[in-house]
N, C-alpha and C positions, 0 to 999 in steps of 0.2 A: 036540315042537316048544316054543322059547324063547319069552320075551314077544316077542322083535324080529322072529316071522316064520322067523329061521332051523328049519332042522333039526337044530343045533350047539345042544347043554345049554351053559346059562351056565357061565362064566369060573369054576372056584373062588377062592374069597380070598386073594390071595397067589400069585394065577395072574402068570406073564409079560404078560399081553394090556396091545396095548396104549391107556393112559389116554384120549386122544385119542378113539381109532375106538368105544370102552365111552361117551364122553362124548357122540356124535356117533349113536350106537345111541341113547339113550334120551333124548337131548335132544329134547324135543315144538314146543318154540315156535322162532321164528326170530329171529337176532341185533338188536339193536334197538340203535339208538347212544344213549352215553351222557347224559344230560342236560347243558347247562351248568348251573354252581356257583350257585346264585342268592348274588348279593350281598345281606350283612343285617348292618347295624350293629347289634353288640353290646350298644356301650356303655348304649344307652336300657333294654334288660332289666335288664341285669345293675343300674342305678340305681332301677328300679321295684321288684327285688327288694329290698334296701336302705333302701328307701322300705319297705315292707310292715314287714322286721322290726325298722325304728324306729320303725313304729307299733307294735310288737307292744312294744317296748320301754317304750313312756308309757305303753301302758296296763298294764303289770305295774306301773309304779312309784304307779298312781293306783288299781292293786286289790291293794299289797302288804299289807294285813293281812290278806286274807281271803284272800290265797294262800297266804303263813304259816299262817294256822291251819289251811289244807286239808292243812299238809303240798304244798304247789306252790313251793316260795322257789326250786327253783330255775328256773322257767320263766325268770326275772329273769335268770340266769346265761346260760339257751339263749338268748334275745333279744337281749344280750348280744354274745355269740359269734357271729350271727347279722348282726347291723350291722359288727363288726372285720373280718370275713371279707368281708361285702358289701362295704365301703368300699377293702376290699382288689382284689377282684375288680371292680367298677368301673374302678381305676386300672388294671389289669393290662388290658381291655378297655378304653379307654383307647388305650392302647397299639397295642395289639393292631391296633381301626379305623383307626388314623393310618398303619401296616405296610399295609396290605391295602388301604388306599381312594389310597393315595399314588399322586396323579400322577407318570408318568414324564416324565425332563428331557425338555426337549423339546431338539433339534438333537443327539439323539445315537442313535446306531445303535446 
């Protein structure tokens, strides 16, 4: 007896069995409606990340000599790259948020 309670042997891989029927045989939970999308502004998140990279850049400047002595002077360029990419990402999120949260024009159908 197969796992679905019938006396038929399970379909071999590559068989021409109906995939929808196979899905319904193994589906155990009922279909649930999809949740509504969460509206979340991304600009503050990107700005916070950029701020953290900026703090890291300042700290690498404060401890520049210690980093150079230990062979970690590349941390400065890493933090600077994080700030630059963060600024670009924040600008992109400002544009995306404006588009996403734009109010539809009134009077138009």
